[in-house]
C-alpha positions in Angstrom: 10.1 16.3 -0.2 10.5 13.0 1.0 7.8 11.2 2.6 8.4 8.1 4.4 6.4 5.7 2.1 8.2 6.9 -0.7 11.3 4.5 0.1 8.4 1.4 0.1 7.8 2.3 -3.6 8.4 -0.6 -5.9 9.0 -2.9 -2.6 6.9 -5.5 -1.8 4.5 -4.5 1.1 1.6 -5.7 3.7 -1.3 -3.1 4.0 -3.6 -3.8 6.5 -7.1 -2.9 7.2 -9.4 -3.5 9.3 -11.4 -5.9 7.1 -8.3 -7.6 5.3 -4.3 -7.9 4.4 -3.6 -7.0 1.4 0.1 -8.1 0.0 1.6 -6.6 -3.3 4.5 -4.6 -4.6 3.3 -0.7 -3.8 3.2 1.5 -7.0 1.7 4.8 -6.0 1.2 6.8 -2.7 -1.6 9.5 -3.1 -3.0 11.5 0.4 -6.4 9.7 -0.8 -4.7 6.1 -1.6 -2.1 3.6 -2.4 -2.0 1.5 -5.5 -0.4 -2.1 -4.9 -0.1 -4.8 -7.9 -0.8 -8.1 -6.4 -1.1 -11.3 -7.5 -4.8 -11.3 -8.0 -4.1 -7.5 -9.9 -4.3 -4.1 -8.8 -5.5 -2.8 -5.2 -6.4 1.0 -4.5 -6.8 1.4 -1.3 -8.2 4.2 0.4 -6.2 5.8 3.4 -9.0 6.1 5.7 -9.0 2.3 5.5 -5.3 1.7 6.2 -4.4 0.5 9.3 -0.7 0.3 8.4 1.6 -0.6 6.0 4.8 -2.4 6.8 7.7 -4.3 4.3 6.7 -7.5 3.4 
């Protein structure tokens, strides 16, 4: 089964949350979180905090 976010893996994205926006390369998507490699290191963002994910 192909999930919509799978097409963005290994591409630059912006992850919008209610507190901060994260920019980086999307590395992994699970039911619990997304993982980005950003300029300041690795970020694991829980799905319940994510408002939107867009190509960046």
